[in-house]
C-alpha positions in Angstrom: 40.0 46.4 28.2 39.4 43.7 25.7 38.5 45.0 22.2 37.0 42.7 19.6 36.5 43.3 15.9 33.9 41.7 13.7 31.6 41.2 16.7 28.5 41.1 14.5 29.8 38.0 12.7 29.4 34.4 13.8 32.9 33.7 15.2 33.8 36.8 17.1 30.1 37.5 18.0 30.2 34.1 19.9 33.5 35.0 21.5 31.9 38.2 22.8 29.0 36.2 24.3 31.5 34.0 26.0 33.4 36.9 27.4 30.3 38.6 28.8 29.5 35.4 30.7 32.7 36.1 32.8 33.3 39.9 32.4 31.3 43.0 33.1 30.2 44.7 29.9 32.2 47.8 30.8 35.4 45.8 30.2 34.5 44.9 26.6 34.6 47.1 23.5 33.6 46.0 20.0 34.7 47.6 16.7 32.3 47.0 13.8 31.7 48.5 10.4 28.0 49.1 11.1 27.3 50.1 14.7 23.5 49.7 14.1 24.1 45.9 13.8 25.6 45.9 17.3 22.8 47.5 19.1 22.1 44.3 21.0 25.6 44.6 22.5 25.2 48.3 23.2 22.0 47.5 25.0 24.0 45.2 27.3 26.4 48.0 28.1 29.2 47.1 25.7 31.0 50.1 24.1 30.5 50.0 20.3 32.9 51.8 18.1 32.9 52.1 14.3 36.0 50.8 12.5 36.7 49.4 9.1 39.9 47.7 7.9 39.3 49.2 4.5 39.1 52.8 5.9 42.0 53.3 8.4 42.2 57.1 7.9 43.9 59.1 10.6 42.9 61.4 13.4 39.4 61.4 14.8 37.3 58.4 13.7 40.3 56.4 12.6 40.8 52.7 13.1 43.6 53.5 15.5 41.2 55.6 17.6 38.7 52.7 17.6 41.5 50.4 19.0 42.6 53.0 21.6 42.8 51.7 25.2 42.8 48.0 24.3 44.9 45.9 26.5 44.1 43.0 24.2 42.7 43.2 20.7 41.0 40.3 18.9 41.2 40.8 15.2 38.9 38.7 13.1 40.3 37.9 9.6 38.5 39.7 6.8 36.2 37.7 4.5 35.8 40.5 1.9 35.8 38.5 -1.3 36.6 41.5 -3.4 39.2 43.1 -1.2 43.0 42.9 -0.9 42.8 40.8 2.3 46.5 41.1 3.2 46.3 44.9 2.8 43.2 45.0 4.9 45.0 43.1 7.6 48.0 45.3 7.3 45.8 48.4 7.9 44.5 46.7 11.1 47.9 45.7 12.4 49.3 49.2 11.7 46.4 50.8 13.5 46.9 48.5 16.5 50.6 49.6 16.6 49.6 53.2 16.4 47.1 52.8 19.2 49.6 51.1 21.4 47.6 48.0 21.8 48.9 45.7 24.5 48.5 42.4 22.6 46.9 41.4 19.3 45.2 38.1 18.9 44.3 37.1 15.3 41.9 34.5 14.1 44.2 32.5 11.9 43.9 29.0 10.5 45.6 25.7 11.1 46.5 25.6 7.4 48.4 28.9 7.4 51.2 28.4 5.0 52.8 30.5 2.2 52.6 27.5 -0.2 49.1 26.3 0.6 46.8 25.6 -2.4 44.0 27.2 -0.4 44.0 31.0 -0.7 43.1 31.9 2.9 46.0 29.8 4.1 48.3 32.0 2.2 46.6 35.1 3.6 46.9 33.9 7.1 50.6 33.2 6.7 51.2 36.6 5.3 49.2 38.2 8.2 51.2 36.3 10.8 54.3 37.7 9.1 52.8 41.2 9.5 52.2 40.6 13.2 55.7 39.3 13.7 57.1 42.4 12.1 54.8 44.8 13.9 56.7 45.0 17.2 53.5 44.1 19.0 53.0 41.1 21.3 50.8 38.8 19.3 49.1 35.4 19.3 47.6 33.8 16.2 44.7 31.4 16.9 45.2 28.7 14.3 41.7 27.3 14.3 41.0 24.0 12.6 38.8 24.0 9.5 35.3 25.0 10.6 33.1 22.0 10.8 29.9 23.7 9.6 31.6 23.8 6.1 30.9 20.1 5.8 27.3 21.1 4.9 28.5 22.1 1.4 32.0 20.6 1.1 30.7 17.1 1.5 28.1 17.7 -1.2 24.4 16.5 -1.3 25.2 13.1 0.1 21.9 12.8 1.8 20.2 12.8 -1.6 22.8 11.0 -3.6 24.4 8.6 -1.1 27.8 9.8 -2.4 30.4 12.3 -1.0 32.0 13.5 -4.3 35.2 15.4 -3.9 38.1 16.3 -6.3 40.7 15.3 -3.8 40.8 13.8 -0.4 42.9 14.2 2.8 42.6 14.5 6.5 40.9 17.6 8.0 40.7 18.4 11.7 37.1 19.6 11.5 36.6 22.0 14.4 33.3 23.7 15.4 33.2 27.5 15.3 31.7 27.7 18.8 34.5 25.6 20.2 37.0 28.0 18.6 35.0 31.1 19.9 34.9 29.7 23.4 38.6 29.0 23.3 39.4 32.5 22.1 37.5 33.9 25.1 39.5 31.6 27.5 42.8 32.7 25.9 41.8 36.4 26.2 41.0 35.9 29.9 44.1 33.9 30.8 46.8 35.3 33.1 49.6 33.9 30.8 49.9 34.4 27.1 51.0 32.4 24.2 53.5 34.2 21.9 53.0 33.4 18.2 50.8 30.6 16.8 48.5 28.5 18.9 46.9 25.6 17.1 43.3 24.9 18.1 41.8 21.8 16.6 39.5 18.8 17.3 41.2 15.6 18.4 40.8 13.8 15.1 41.4 14.5 11.4 39.1 12.3 9.3 39.2 12.2 5.5 36.1 12.7 3.4 36.1 8.9 3.0 35.9 8.7 6.8 33.1 11.2 6.8 31.2 9.0 4.4 31.6 6.1 6.7 30.3 8.1 9.6 27.4 9.3 7.5 26.6 5.7 6.8 26.6 4.8 10.4 24.4 7.7 11.4 21.9 7.6 8.6 21.5 3.9 8.4 22.1 3.9 4.6 25.3 3.3 2.6 27.2 6.5 1.9 30.3 6.2 -0.3 33.1 8.6 -1.1 34.1 9.2 -4.8 37.2 11.1 -5.7 36.8 12.5 -9.2 39.2 14.3 -11.5 39.5 18.0 -10.4 38.7 19.3 -13.9 35.6 17.2 -14.1 34.6 18.4 -10.6 35.1 22.0 -11.7 33.0 21.5 -14.8 30.2 19.9 -12.8 30.3 22.8 -10.3 30.1 25.4 -13.1 27.3 23.4 -14.8 25.4 23.5 -11.6 25.5 27.3 -11.6 28.5 28.0 -9.3 30.7 30.8 -10.6 34.0 29.4 -11.8 36.1 31.6 -9.6 34.2 30.4 -6.6 34.6 26.7 -7.6 38.3 27.2 -8.1 38.6 28.8 -4.7 36.8 25.8 -3.1 39.0 23.4 -5.1 42.0 24.8 -3.3 40.6 23.6 0.0 40.4 20.0 -1.2 43.9 20.2 -2.7 45.2 21.5 0.6 43.5 18.7 2.5 45.2 16.2 0.1 48.5 17.9 0.7 48.2 17.5 4.5 47.7 21.1 5.4 44.8 20.4 7.7 46.0 17.0 9.0 47.5 17.9 12.3 45.7 17.8 15.6 46.6 19.4 18.9 45.3 18.9 22.5 45.4 22.6 23.3 41.7 23.2 22.4 40.5 20.5 24.8 42.6 21.8 27.6 41.2 25.3 27.1 37.6 24.1 26.9 38.0 21.7 29.9 36.2 19.1 27.8 36.7 17.1 24.5 36.1 19.3 21.5 33.0 18.6 19.4 33.7 15.7 17.0 32.7 15.2 13.4 30.3 12.4 14.5 28.5 14.9 16.8 28.4 17.5 14.0 26.9 15.0 11.5 24.5 13.7 14.1 23.0 17.2 14.4 22.0 17.1 10.7 18.7 15.3 9.8 19.5 12.0 8.1 17.0 12.6 5.4 16.4 15.7 3.2 13.4 18.0 4.2 10.1 17.3 2.4 10.0 18.8 -1.0 13.7 18.8 -1.6 
């Protein structure tokens, strides 16, 4: 049995869809906080169980009970902005150990590192430590930085002709669906990877490179401007973004400048059986001009 958490979210929801292309629904279980949101999966014959990292409890209705019978468990990382994310992950890992799960796969990040300027990178590193100490067989899927994030991280360059960032560095932009498809392939494989598995696109362009690609695709000149981080923060807050959110985002740019997202690995292409989606393809899917009225 393959059990998947967070199946009503974009990443693991897509992984479940890929699994159901190759497995009968009776071999897949999903664990979600709100079973009503997973009715579309229940209608396809998938077992839906309630489970919440924030509510591990014990006995009937526990998180361990939701994980019971799992030969493999795909844990999605929590995106609860107000929660203690490492503690939430600890609850999930401990429940998996209690349930006797055969193997845990965790949606980590390429930039997982205790010294990363980007908060989630530190969370992923701490979670991998929890898995290493759990006694369970485990694999962390270190996905590249999700390429859909470019829609806001590169800023309103379509309107301004400028990609304005507070720091620049290489990022192996990787599409979420490529990562989801690869997760399904890993779950269905006969052999298993122990520990981290890096899944990235084949290139790691900087924001300056992204600006050059945007110029080629849009037919207009798009430049990249690196501004002082404090000025960038002030501009973000002036534009209405909460300061804590802006500082969180700043960590991503600083981590990029520090090389935390620079590495690439051929494993994703091998798993997909095709080249991963490139940044050029991602940008080409976006209309070159802003919609009318904006």
